[in-house]
VOGU-3710 file (C-alpha; in Angstrom, 3 decimals, decimal comma):
1> xxxxxxxxxx> 36,981/5,433/-3,967  33,882/3,333/-3,314  32,709/0,871/-5,960  29,193/-0,555/-6,020  26,582/-1,930/-8,378  23,939/0,735/-7,763  23,958/4,129/-6,095  20,535/5,496/-5,119  20,153/9,192/-4,361  17,118/9,687/-2,139
11> xxxxxxxxxx> 16,128/7,810/0,988  12,389/8,427/0,963  9,883/5,595/0,660  10,594/5,167/-3,057  14,377/5,237/-2,670  14,330/2,765/0,210  11,896/0,501/-1,649  14,264/0,527/-4,630  17,225/-0,324/-2,391  15,391/-3,246/-0,786
21> xxxxxxxxxx> 14,070/-4,542/-4,120  17,417/-4,366/-5,928  19,295/-5,776/-2,928  16,926/-8,762/-2,901  18,285/-9,625/-6,340  21,842/-9,605/-5,017  23,013/-6,167/-6,152  25,379/-4,138/-3,979  23,667/-0,876/-3,014  24,801/2,490/-1,694
31> xxxxxxxxxx> 21,890/4,780/-0,792  22,330/8,396/0,315  19,898/10,907/1,767  20,298/14,398/3,244  18,105/13,553/6,250  19,655/12,378/9,541  19,420/8,770/10,709  16,187/9,425/12,626  14,320/9,914/9,319  11,843/7,226/10,378
41> xxxxxxxxxx> 10,711/9,392/13,287  9,557/12,284/11,079  6,235/14,084/11,331  4,916/13,337/7,834  1,146/13,108/8,284  0,461/11,656/4,857  -0,515/8,078/4,180  0,059/5,947/1,125  -2,422/3,523/-0,386  -0,255/0,656/-1,581
51> xxxxxxxxxx> -2,025/-1,016/-4,501  -1,398/-4,095/-6,578  0,948/-4,634/-8,368  3,125/-2,387/-6,158  2,478/-4,701/-3,207  4,088/-7,531/-5,200  7,229/-5,400/-5,566  7,344/-4,866/-1,801  6,890/-8,605/-1,256  9,879/-9,265/-3,498
61> xxxxxxxxxx> 11,778/-6,643/-1,502  11,076/-8,639/1,670  9,313/-5,785/3,452  5,573/-6,187/2,865  4,994/-8,523/5,821  6,285/-5,769/8,120  4,312/-2,966/6,428  0,929/-4,688/6,068  0,007/-4,982/9,795  0,441/-1,226/10,285
71> xxxxxxxxxx> -2,256/-0,343/7,738  -5,916/-0,784/6,882  -7,298/-2,837/4,009  -8,889/-1,057/1,043  -11,662/-3,273/-0,276  -13,806/-0,677/-2,048  -12,999/2,545/-3,895  -16,066/4,790/-3,687  -16,504/7,921/-5,812  -19,301/10,280/-4,833
81> xxxxxxxxxx> -20,445/13,101/-7,105  -22,032/15,900/-5,089  -21,877/18,568/-7,771  -25,587/19,265/-8,016  -27,478/22,314/-6,819  -27,649/20,852/-3,299  -24,741/19,450/-1,306  -25,916/15,881/-1,462  -24,716/12,730/-3,268  -26,287/12,403/-6,713
91> xxxxxxxxxx> -24,170/9,496/-8,018  -22,137/6,996/-6,011  -19,871/4,562/-7,813  -18,424/1,668/-5,812  -15,495/-0,147/-7,383  -15,205/-3,359/-5,399  -11,924/-5,170/-4,888  -13,895/-8,367/-5,333  -13,847/-7,479/-9,037  -10,032/-7,837/-9,055
101> xxxxxxxxxx> -8,076/-11,075/-9,021  -6,801/-10,401/-5,478  -10,155/-9,478/-3,947  -8,887/-6,123/-2,651  -7,343/-2,914/-3,951  -4,601/-2,459/-1,395  -3,675/-1,221/2,072  -3,476/2,330/3,406  -0,343/2,841/5,506  1,072/5,906/7,222
111> xxxxxxxxxx> 4,238/7,168/5,565  5,976/7,072/8,932  5,147/3,384/9,465  6,302/2,531/5,935  9,612/4,335/6,482  10,214/2,578/9,793  9,592/-0,840/8,220  11,819/-0,075/5,227  14,657/1,206/7,400  14,495/-1,943/9,520
121> xxxxxxxxxx> 14,642/-4,083/6,386  17,634/-2,221/4,955  19,459/-2,528/8,294  19,165/-6,328/7,972  20,776/-6,455/4,541  24,512/-6,887/4,268  24,573/-5,577/0,689  23,061/-2,162/1,497  25,136/0,789/2,717  22,745/3,566/3,870
131> xxxxxxxxxx> 24,520/6,911/4,273  22,493/9,537/6,095  23,112/13,296/6,110  24,745/12,866/2,698  23,972/14,379/-0,711  25,263/14,041/-4,248  27,289/17,103/-5,240  28,511/15,986/-8,681  27,699/13,330/-11,267  29,413/12,133/-14,438
141> xxxxxxxxxx> 28,268/9,249/-16,613  30,831/7,340/-18,665  30,730/4,254/-20,868  31,824/2,066/-17,940  30,360/3,624/-14,770  28,587/6,539/-13,187  30,882/8,590/-10,982  29,263/10,437/-8,082  30,861/12,848/-5,636  29,251/12,930/-2,204
151> xxxxxxxxxx> 28,958/15,833/0,209  31,384/14,093/2,594  34,054/14,277/-0,122  33,986/10,611/-1,075  33,649/9,382/-4,649  31,426/6,463/-5,656  31,646/4,560/-8,918  28,496/2,617/-9,735  27,323/0,588/-12,689  23,999/2,393/-12,369
161> xxxxxxxxxx> 22,942/5,583/-10,591  19,285/5,975/-9,601  17,792/9,434/-9,108  15,090/9,083/-6,460  15,833/12,517/-5,010  12,433/14,091/-5,478  10,627/16,600/-7,649  13,542/19,043/-7,404  16,066/16,321/-8,255  19,622/17,623/-8,310
171> xxxxxxxxxx> 20,788/14,501/-10,186  18,269/15,178/-12,938  19,612/18,705/-13,249  23,239/17,502/-13,241  22,387/15,139/-16,096  20,836/17,983/-18,094  17,381/16,385/-18,251  14,693/19,011/-18,736  11,201/18,766/-17,322  7,822/20,438/-17,578
181> xxxxxxxxxx> 6,023/21,543/-14,407  2,650/23,186/-13,952  0,692/24,290/-10,886  -3,037/24,405/-10,136  -3,466/27,193/-7,563  -4,687/24,318/-5,436  -3,433/22,743/-2,219  -4,089/19,543/-0,323  -4,876/19,828/3,368  -3,785/16,593/5,041
191> xxxxxxxxxx> -4,818/15,362/8,483  -6,457/12,466/10,333  -10,034/12,231/11,620  -12,027/9,884/13,787  -15,718/9,326/13,116  -18,772/7,504/14,451  -19,667/5,430/11,393  -17,267/2,617/10,444  -15,408/3,044/7,159  -15,902/-0,657/6,322
201> xxxxxxxxxx> -12,598/-0,642/4,396  -14,087/1,808/1,880  -11,971/4,667/0,505  -14,357/7,535/-0,272  -13,587/10,294/-2,788  -16,154/13,122/-2,840  -16,345/15,519/-5,799  -18,084/18,879/-5,754  -15,844/21,824/-6,712  -12,237/22,780/-6,075
211> xxxxxxxxxx> -10,916/19,228/-5,988  -11,700/15,866/-4,394  -12,179/15,358/-0,668  -10,863/11,877/0,075  -11,123/9,819/3,263  -8,999/6,684/3,283  -9,366/3,958/5,941  -6,830/3,708/8,738  -6,654/1,409/11,770  -8,901/2,437/14,665
221> xxxxxxxxxx> -7,609/5,242/16,864  -8,593/5,335/20,524  -11,255/2,734/19,869  -12,944/4,801/17,150  -12,982/4,373/13,362  -10,264/6,493/11,780  -9,476/7,829/8,308  -6,760/9,887/6,714  -7,990/12,982/4,891  -6,658/14,530/1,696
231> xxxxxxxxxx> -8,769/17,626/1,055  -7,886/19,316/-2,224  -9,177/22,871/-2,474  -8,108/26,223/-3,952  -4,915/27,409/-2,250  -6,599/30,310/-0,428  -9,293/27,984/0,903  -6,637/25,536/2,154  -4,985/28,333/4,131  -8,373/29,328/5,538
241> xxxxxxxxxx> -9,162/25,770/6,618  -5,699/25,277/8,075  -6,107/28,381/10,241  -9,288/27,015/11,883  -9,416/25,486/15,335  -9,815/21,717/15,539  -13,471/22,123/16,488  -14,185/24,487/13,591  -12,362/22,273/11,086  -14,208/19,218/12,426
251> xxxxxxxxxx> -17,524/20,964/11,816  -16,433/22,061/8,327  -15,406/18,612/7,182  -18,510/17,021/8,715  -20,555/19,439/6,595  -18,564/18,795/3,411  -18,741/15,010/3,826  -22,533/15,393/4,038  -22,580/13,454/7,318  -21,719/10,230/5,446
261> xxxxxxxxxx> -19,437/9,252/8,319  -21,388/10,924/11,111  -19,624/13,698/13,055  -15,886/13,850/12,306  -13,230/14,925/14,798  -9,772/16,187/13,814  -7,276/13,833/15,474  -3,879/15,064/14,293  -1,915/18,149/13,299  -2,410/19,316/9,697
271> xxxxxxxxxx> -0,123/19,901/6,726  -0,693/21,835/3,495  0,858/20,659/0,219  0,720/22,829/-2,950  -0,459/20,800/-5,947  1,677/20,468/-9,075  2,200/18,049/-11,938  5,572/17,389/-13,514  7,049/15,183/-16,209  10,575/15,057/-17,732
281> xxxxxxxxxx> 11,403/14,852/-21,429  13,705/11,873/-20,746  14,067/9,238/-18,033  17,702/8,365/-18,623  21,190/9,674/-19,207  24,497/7,826/-19,380  24,500/5,453/-16,375  21,500/7,246/-14,854  17,789/6,410/-14,494  15,055/8,583/-12,995
291> xxxxxxxxxx> 12,394/7,041/-10,782  9,607/8,280/-8,485  9,132/12,044/-8,141  12,344/12,705/-10,047  10,423/11,135/-12,953  6,816/12,152/-12,327  4,713/14,237/-9,954  0,914/14,057/-9,869  -1,858/15,281/-7,566  -2,968/12,638/-5,019
301> xxxxxxxxxx> -5,903/11,268/-7,000  -6,521/7,527/-7,103  -3,392/6,770/-5,064  -1,247/6,802/-8,188  1,924/8,618/-7,093  3,952/6,071/-5,121  2,419/3,170/-7,003  3,795/4,653/-10,226  7,163/4,787/-8,452  6,970/1,121/-7,499
311> xxxxxxxxxx> 6,234/0,324/-11,147  9,420/2,204/-12,138  11,352/0,126/-9,621  9,917/-3,215/-10,741  10,578/-2,450/-14,408  14,230/-1,694/-13,659  14,529/-4,744/-11,399  13,226/-7,068/-14,121  15,541/-5,591/-16,754  18,561/-5,849/-14,446
321> xxxxxxxxxx> 17,704/-9,424/-13,442  17,662/-10,424/-17,105  20,964/-8,623/-17,735  22,577/-10,249/-14,696  21,398/-13,698/-15,799  23,173/-13,227/-19,130  26,288/-11,656/-17,616  25,447/-8,246/-19,083  26,056/-4,756/-17,728  23,140/-3,581/-15,545
331> xxxxxxxxxx> 23,829/0,080/-16,346  24,523/-0,186/-20,059  22,780/2,154/-22,490  20,649/-0,569/-24,194  19,136/-1,559/-20,844  18,420/2,063/-19,930  16,821/2,680/-23,308  14,576/-0,340/-22,726  13,543/1,159/-19,384  12,739/4,496/-21,001
341> xxxxxxxxxx> 10,769/2,876/-23,848  8,636/1,013/-21,328  8,123/3,755/-18,779  8,153/7,143/-20,482  4,987/6,713/-22,597  3,142/5,303/-19,570  4,423/8,152/-17,415  3,329/10,841/-19,859  -0,080/9,202/-20,338  -0,728/8,737/-16,622
351> xxxxxxxxxx> 0,417/12,234/-15,651  -1,803/13,634/-18,388  -4,742/11,489/-17,330  -4,486/12,485/-13,677  -4,143/16,119/-14,744  -7,464/15,835/-16,612  -9,139/14,120/-13,657  -7,911/16,830/-11,309  -9,121/19,615/-13,573  -12,492/17,879/-13,851
361> xxxxxxxxxx> -12,685/17,650/-10,057  -12,122/21,417/-9,844  -15,070/22,304/-12,105  -17,281/25,088/-10,733  -19,699/25,907/-13,617  -22,831/23,761/-13,360  -22,635/22,577/-16,975  -19,131/21,203/-16,420  -20,105/19,582/-13,126  -23,012/17,934/-14,929
371> xxxxxxxxxx> -20,592/16,656/-17,576  -18,443/15,119/-14,843  -21,566/13,538/-13,344  -22,517/12,040/-16,715  -19,035/10,584/-17,111  -19,068/8,985/-13,654  -22,554/7,604/-14,273  -21,402/6,002/-17,531  -18,328/4,433/-15,926  -20,379/3,141/-13,026
381> xxxxxxxxxx> -23,155/1,593/-15,093  -21,437/0,307/-18,238  -19,655/-2,981/-17,557  -16,649/-2,648/-19,893  -16,000/0,900/-18,671  -16,085/-0,306/-15,051  -13,553/-3,024/-15,823  -11,291/-0,540/-17,592  -11,554/1,934/-14,700  -10,604/-0,785/-12,192
391> xxxxxx> -7,679/-1,903/-14,339  -6,353/1,634/-14,686  -7,009/2,361/-11,017  -4,691/-0,370/-9,798  -1,982/0,808/-12,166  -2,105/-1,867/-14,857
//
């Protein structure tokens, strides 16, 4: 029998961030993940734009100084509407980080680099026990502890169990928490490009039909400016693009970016990710809290996904710190209910909002594209709307 303060199921970026953040506050952590110990050497081509206030959570976790140098600064979020009769920009809205208190929006970091930094941080901590190639096979919540059976046959008793085990969370299912999921017949094609024109720390999101085409700054590659691409298109179109040669795909994306970056060259393998949204009807059960994709899944618009996860983590960390200060139980039902009251309405609202934005980005009829254009124009040119958009964009 193993006893600990917190057991975390899921060793992805969110799970490891939670382990580092909670360990920084002195909690004993056991974290389990089905992947082998070389998880940091994976081939995940995606990047994550870490935004404020999520960066503050990573600073508290003691890992941001290692992550930051591997990424590229995001100073401007640019939205381009190209939904007119011609494939050309008809409205460009620049949301400048200078309009925020920190002077920037965040940093774009490869998922691989973030995992490597997080694993190194957890290896330094004496109060974190990371168990690879291990899954949760059973869970029971009681008034005093959460009891978890692991795939290696061991039993763990924890004051609090955290489900960070993804959109198909087995812990969520074991706890009987239902969820709603819907698909879009849309996929994201993910890869890396180099280009002639510098990105100038500007993240560019282009809207025409089918979904946004987003280029996010990365550090230079081979002496050339470099960006990560998330190209959201109908599923059949994603398969068509993915089947192209590098030269053909380079020509296609140069055309669809309207030569804003000059000629683009594909500089990595590709991956295709089907788009879904998902939200549960609860975030808690006895001794259990859902975070990250166990709690919410959204299309990659506005870099909200992982930053929502970091907000989950910080909310729990603050509640547990207060409980610990007063000698209270960090996994007790009142604390978990406080977490759910804070996070569930925000989760439902943000998932719903991103769903609407994604559907708007998919508009094909001209009248609907013109409506989207009018909305972007209003946000761009009306001061209070700009301020609200910036506030929402950084997850506040």
